[in-house]
N, C-alpha and C positions, 0 to 999 in steps of 0.2 A: 484517296489518296487510293492507290490497290496492291489489295494483299489475295495471296493465293499464295500453295504448298503444291512445289517445285519438285522434283528428282535432277538429283545431279551425279547419277552411277558409274561416269567412265572419266577420264584422264580427258578425252577428249569431249565428251557434255560439263564438262568445269571450261574445256578452255574458248568450245561456242557459246557458252555461256557470257563467259566474263568478255568476250570481243565483241557480243553483240550487246551488253551492260555499256560499256566503255562508249559509247556511241551517244548515251544519256547525257542531258543536263541538270539532271535530279538524281538526288538520292535515291540508292537502294539498300536495304538493310536487310539481311538473312538470321532467320533466328535457326537455331535449333536448340532444345531443350534452357536456360539459362541462360545459353551466348548468345550473342547476335557483335555478324562483324557488317563492313563495306561490303558489298553484292559486286563491288569492283575490283576487289581486293581477292588474285589469286590466293597470295598466302593465304587471310582469314579464310575462303573459303575451304580450304584441305585443314584447316583446326577445326570443322565443323564436322560431326559425325553424316558420314553424308550414306549412309549403310538403310537408311527411310528418308522419307520423305521432310524437305525443311523449307520452313514461312519466308519466305520471300514480301517484304509491305513497301511498295515505289510511293514515292513523294508526290504521285499527278495521276491526271483520273482521263490523260489520253486512249484513248478507245488499241490507236495503234499500240501501246506497248502492250498491251495487254494481247493480242492477239502477232507480239515477234514472242510472248513466252508462250506460244502454244504447243513450241516443241518440247519446252523440257516441264511441262505439267503436269502433275504425282496423279495415275487414277486410280 
């Protein structure tokens, strides 16, 4: 599994993130507080508190996936 914090601060960030993860053939969960949603669901993502970094949990160990998430990494 790959775990990291990401920041999706604009609508374009969310759209770009969903476009990227929709091509993945493994599950991705996003969590904010006690809420967890499917990372491939744009509506689910908008139900989270995006004003602060959110937790990403991807069910893969592929280093290429972690690299593809670099633009969204929380600093």
